[in-house]
DRENDO-1510 file (C-alpha; in Angstrom, 1 decimal, always signed):
<recs>
REC; n; res; u; v; w
REC; 1; MET; -0.3; -0.1; +0.1 .
REC; 2; ASP; +1.4; +3.8; -0.8 .
REC; 3; GLU; +2.4; +5.0; +2.5 .
REC; 4; ARG; +0.6; +8.2; +2.1 .
REC; 5; ILE; -2.4; +6.0; +2.2 .
REC; 6; ALA; -1.4; +3.8; +4.9 .
REC; 7; GLU; -0.9; +6.9; +7.3 .
REC; 8; ALA; -4.0; +8.5; +6.1 .
REC; 9; TYR; -6.0; +5.0; +6.9 .
REC; 10; ARG; -4.4; +4.9; +10.3 .
REC; 11; LEU; -5.3; +8.2; +11.3 .
REC; 12; ALA; -9.1; +8.0; +9.6 .
REC; 13; PHE; -9.9; +5.9; +12.9 .
REC; 14; GLU; -9.1; +9.4; +15.0 .
REC; 15; PRO; -10.9; +12.6; +15.8 .
REC; 16; ALA; -9.6; +15.1; +13.0 .
REC; 17; GLY; -9.2; +17.7; +16.2 .
REC; 18; ASP; -11.6; +20.1; +14.3 .
REC; 19; ALA; -15.0; +20.8; +15.9 .
REC; 20; HIS; -17.0; +21.3; +12.7 .
REC; 21; LEU; -15.6; +18.3; +10.8 .
REC; 22; ASP; -15.9; +16.0; +14.3 .
REC; 23; ALA; -19.3; +17.2; +14.4 .
REC; 24; LEU; -20.3; +16.2; +10.6 .
REC; 25; PHE; -18.6; +12.7; +11.0 .
REC; 26; LEU; -20.8; +12.3; +14.4 .
REC; 27; GLU; -23.8; +12.6; +12.2 .
REC; 28; ASP; -22.8; +9.7; +10.0 .
REC; 29; PRO; -20.3; +7.8; +12.2 .
REC; 30; THR; -20.3; +4.8; +9.5 .
REC; 31; CYS; -18.4; +7.2; +7.3 .
REC; 32; HIS; -14.4; +7.2; +8.4 .
REC; 33; TYR; -13.6; +7.7; +5.0 .
REC; 34; TYR; -14.3; +11.4; +5.7 .
REC; 35; ARG; -11.3; +11.5; +7.9 .
REC; 36; LEU; -9.4; +9.5; +5.3 .
REC; 37; LEU; -10.1; +12.4; +2.7 .
REC; 38; TYR; -9.0; +15.1; +5.0 .
REC; 39; HIS; -5.8; +13.6; +5.8 .
REC; 40; LEU; -5.0; +12.9; +2.3 .
REC; 41; ALA; -6.1; +16.0; +0.8 .
REC; 42; CYS; -4.1; +17.8; -1.6 .
REC; 43; ASP; -3.3; +21.0; -3.7 .
REC; 44; VAL; -6.3; +20.1; -5.8 .
REC; 45; ASN; -9.0; +18.0; -5.2 .
REC; 46; VAL; -12.0; +16.3; -6.9 .
REC; 47; GLU; -15.2; +15.2; -5.3 .
REC; 48; LEU; -17.6; +13.2; -8.1 .
REC; 49; GLY; -20.6; +13.1; -6.0 .
REC; 50; THR; -20.7; +15.6; -3.5 .
REC; 51; CYS; -24.1; +14.9; -1.9 .
REC; 52; THR; -24.3; +16.7; +1.3 .
REC; 53; GLY; -20.9; +18.2; +1.4 .
REC; 54; ARG; -19.6; +16.3; +4.3 .
REC; 55; GLY; -16.6; +14.5; +2.4 .
REC; 56; THR; -16.5; +18.3; +0.6 .
REC; 57; ALA; -15.9; +19.9; +4.1 .
REC; 58; HIS; -13.2; +17.4; +5.1 .
REC; 59; LEU; -11.4; +18.3; +1.8 .
REC; 60; ALA; -11.8; +21.8; +2.0 .
REC; 61; ALA; -10.5; +22.3; +5.4 .
REC; 62; ARG; -6.9; +21.5; +4.5 .
REC; 63; GLY; -6.7; +24.6; +2.4 .
REC; 64; GLY; -6.4; +23.2; -1.0 .
REC; 65; THR; -8.8; +23.7; -3.9 .
REC; 66; VAL; -11.9; +21.3; -3.8 .
REC; 67; ILE; -14.1; +20.9; -7.0 .
REC; 68; ALA; -16.9; +19.6; -5.9 .
REC; 69; VAL; -19.3; +18.0; -8.8 .
REC; 70; ASP; -23.0; +16.8; -8.4 .
REC; 71; PRO; -25.9; +17.3; -10.2 .
REC; 72; GLU; -28.1; +18.4; -7.6 .
REC; 73; GLY; -27.8; +21.0; -5.1 .
REC; 74; HIS; -28.5; +19.7; -1.9 .
REC; 75; GLY; -29.1; +22.2; +0.7 .
REC; 76; ALA; -26.7; +20.3; +3.2 .
REC; 77; LEU; -23.8; +21.3; +1.1 .
REC; 78; ARG; -24.1; +24.8; +1.7 .
REC; 79; ILE; -24.2; +24.5; +5.4 .
REC; 80; ASN; -21.7; +21.8; +5.8 .
REC; 81; ALA; -19.2; +23.3; +3.2 .
REC; 82; LEU; -20.1; +26.1; +0.9 .
REC; 83; ASN; -20.7; +28.4; +3.6 .
REC; 84; ARG; -17.9; +27.8; +5.4 .
REC; 85; TYR; -15.0; +26.9; +2.9 .
REC; 86; PRO; -14.1; +29.6; +0.2 .
REC; 87; ASN; -11.9; +27.0; -1.2 .
REC; 88; VAL; -15.0; +24.8; -2.5 .
REC; 89; ARG; -15.9; +25.2; -6.3 .
REC; 90; PHE; -19.1; +23.5; -6.8 .
REC; 91; TYR; -20.2; +22.6; -10.2 .
REC; 92; LYS; -24.1; +21.4; -10.4 .
REC; 93; THR; -23.4; +18.9; -13.4 .
REC; 94; ARG; -22.3; +15.3; -13.8 .
REC; 95; SER; -18.9; +14.1; -13.7 .
REC; 96; ASP; -18.6; +13.8; -17.9 .
REC; 97; ASP; -19.8; +17.3; -18.4 .
REC; 98; PRO; -17.3; +18.4; -21.0 .
REC; 99; THR; -17.0; +21.8; -20.2 .
REC; 100; LEU; -16.2; +21.1; -16.2 .
REC; 101; LEU; -13.6; +18.6; -17.9 .
REC; 102; ALA; -12.4; +21.4; -19.7 .
REC; 103; SER; -12.0; +23.8; -16.6 .
REC; 104; VAL; -9.8; +21.6; -15.1 .
REC; 105; ALA; -6.0; +21.6; -16.1 .
REC; 106; ASP; -4.3; +18.3; -17.2 .
REC; 107; GLY; -2.0; +17.1; -14.7 .
REC; 108; SER; -3.2; +19.1; -11.8 .
REC; 109; VAL; -5.7; +16.9; -9.5 .
REC; 110; GLY; -4.0; +15.1; -6.6 .
REC; 111; LEU; -6.9; +13.3; -5.6 .
REC; 112; CYS; -10.3; +12.2; -7.3 .
REC; 113; PHE; -12.9; +10.7; -4.9 .
REC; 114; VAL; -15.3; +8.8; -7.0 .
REC; 115; ASP; -19.1; +8.8; -5.3 .
REC; 116; SER; -21.2; +9.5; -8.0 .
REC; 117; VAL; -23.1; +6.6; -9.9 .
REC; 118; HIS; -22.4; +3.3; -8.3 .
REC; 119; ALA; -22.3; +1.5; -11.5 .
REC; 120; VAL; -19.2; -0.1; -12.6 .
REC; 121; ASP; -19.5; +0.8; -16.4 .
REC; 122; TYR; -20.1; +4.8; -15.0 .
REC; 123; ALA; -17.0; +4.6; -12.7 .
REC; 124; LEU; -14.6; +3.2; -15.0 .
REC; 125; ARG; -15.8; +6.0; -17.3 .
REC; 126; GLU; -15.0; +8.4; -14.9 .
REC; 127; VAL; -11.7; +7.3; -14.3 .
REC; 128; GLY; -10.5; +7.2; -17.8 .
REC; 129; LEU; -11.9; +10.8; -18.3 .
REC; 130; TRP; -10.4; +12.4; -14.9 .
REC; 131; THR; -7.2; +10.1; -15.3 .
REC; 132; PRO; -5.4; +12.9; -17.4 .
REC; 133; LYS; -6.3; +15.5; -15.3 .
REC; 134; MET; -4.2; +13.4; -12.2 .
REC; 135; VAL; -0.8; +14.0; -11.3 .
REC; 136; PRO; +1.6; +11.4; -11.7 .
REC; 137; GLY; +1.0; +9.3; -8.1 .
REC; 138; GLY; -2.2; +11.1; -7.7 .
REC; 139; ILE; -5.1; +9.1; -5.9 .
REC; 140; PHE; -8.4; +7.8; -6.8 .
REC; 141; LEU; -10.6; +6.8; -3.9 .
REC; 142; PHE; -13.8; +4.8; -4.5 .
REC; 143; ASP; -16.8; +4.6; -2.1 .
REC; 144; ASP; -19.4; +2.1; -2.3 .
REC; 145; LEU; -17.8; -1.2; -3.6 .
REC; 146; ASP; -19.9; -3.4; -2.1 .
REC; 147; TRP; -23.3; -1.8; -3.8 .
REC; 148; ASP; -23.4; -4.8; -6.3 .
REC; 149; ASP; -21.3; -7.4; -8.1 .
REC; 150; GLY; -20.2; -4.3; -10.7 .
REC; 151; MET; -18.8; -2.5; -8.4 .
REC; 152; ARG; -16.9; -5.2; -6.2 .
REC; 153; SER; -15.0; -6.0; -9.5 .
REC; 154; LEU; -14.0; -2.3; -10.0 .
REC; 155; LEU; -10.5; -2.6; -8.7 .
REC; 156; ASP; -9.9; -5.4; -10.4 .
REC; 157; ARG; -10.6; -3.6; -14.1 .
REC; 158; LEU; -8.4; -0.4; -13.2 .
REC; 159; PRO; -5.2; +0.2; -15.1 .
REC; 160; PHE; -3.0; +1.1; -12.0 .
REC; 161; ALA; -0.9; -1.6; -10.5 .
REC; 162; VAL; -1.1; +0.2; -7.0 .
REC; 163; ARG; -5.2; -0.5; -5.8 .
REC; 164; GLY; -6.8; -2.1; -2.9 .
REC; 165; ASP; -9.4; -2.3; -0.5 .
REC; 166; LEU; -9.5; -0.2; +2.5 .
REC; 167; PRO; -11.9; -1.8; +5.0 .
REC; 168; GLY; -13.8; -0.6; +7.9 .
REC; 169; LEU; -13.8; +3.0; +6.2 .
REC; 170; HIS; -17.7; +2.6; +5.1 .
REC; 171; THR; -20.1; +0.1; +5.7 .
REC; 172; MET; -20.5; +0.1; +1.6 .
REC; 173; GLY; -16.7; -0.5; +1.0 .
REC; 174; PHE; -14.1; +1.4; +0.2 .
REC; 175; GLY; -11.1; +1.3; -2.1 .
REC; 176; TYR; -8.1; +3.4; -3.7 .
REC; 177; ALA; -6.3; +3.5; -6.7 .
REC; 178; VAL; -2.8; +5.2; -7.2 .
REC; 179; VAL; -2.1; +6.7; -10.9 .
</recs>
């Protein structure tokens, strides 16, 4: 396992030490991956499938740019992240939107959290579209790998040599791949 991921994984089971983030975690204590996001946050982070913004907040608290993408504008996103962190750029669109993709420089993203449509073909398409945006050694993270048989096969179908499961971060599975 990549050393950065191993250390963040270890820390994911401890409080972040930030009152706002720790309160968000307590709202959904099955999601230790929020804390993993906090410890892996880079200069430029992408979250595909932002939903309520709890993960967004954990990425944004580290100070790097967060490109948050979701076709719905959940009210909790504003409360949890947008009103608190000026470094979040929210795009109310899909992860495969050509305009969005064109707005992100190739080789600029250090972390991409894929948590949008939990279907293996769509997730593979997202990885294909976002890989050129990643820095060498950048990290993809994947939620809900236990969603169905297709998602359970996702890690094995990725074109990256370094990849694996991160047990205990979410009840529906979690994994990573290093570009």
